[in-house]
Phi, psi and omega in degrees: 000122181278144176283167178298325178297316181293322179293319180294322179296319178299315181299314181295323179292316178297317181297319178298315179302315186282335187245359186294136176283326181266144177297141175275121186251357183292291189254340189241105184275339183233160175297323178301315179296321179295317180295316179298316179296317179297317180297319180298314180288326175296314179303315179294317183292329182295347175272004184293150174275352177274112184294328177297322177291313179300315181299317180294322178289328172299316178300315179296325177296314180299314180300318177299319177297320182284321184286326183231070188295341178271356183289135177285111181241029186303315182297313181295317182295326176298321178291316180299314180297323173299318178296323182294336183258321193241002178297146177281350180259119179298317176300324178289323177299317180294315180292324172299319178298318178299313182295323179298317178293323177295319180291330182282338179212069185297333180295327179297326184260012181280082183229144183300324182292332173286316184295324186268347180292131181248351181261117185304317178304312181295318178303308184295327177296313180296315183293322178296319177295319180294319179296322180296314180297324177293313184292329177272355179068028183289325184222157174265177179296000000 
């Protein structure tokens, strides 16, 4: 069982990898290696009992899907779908549902305000509005 501090450290490391402007040259020579490492850690972290960590990783999952739409995220999406159905937390179920939709059609959510949002509540509010517009057919891509 990881402590909250360890889980938060994993989150900060993942966030740094995914959003760093400068290439990480220590362990990861290529973007593919960084993405694979991030996906592995996201999949691990989504099983956390800390809802804040899971919420942040859901946001990172959505950003990864939008930023790298051709990336195979089957394992992560499976975990997200499971959270959307079986999480004991209603807010996490809703946020997982939003992320599942983002992963299924990342091009629809490819907007700068989603990519640059760093606050999970703000991110999910923007994503939920975009999902609502998609479901109601209010706007096109």
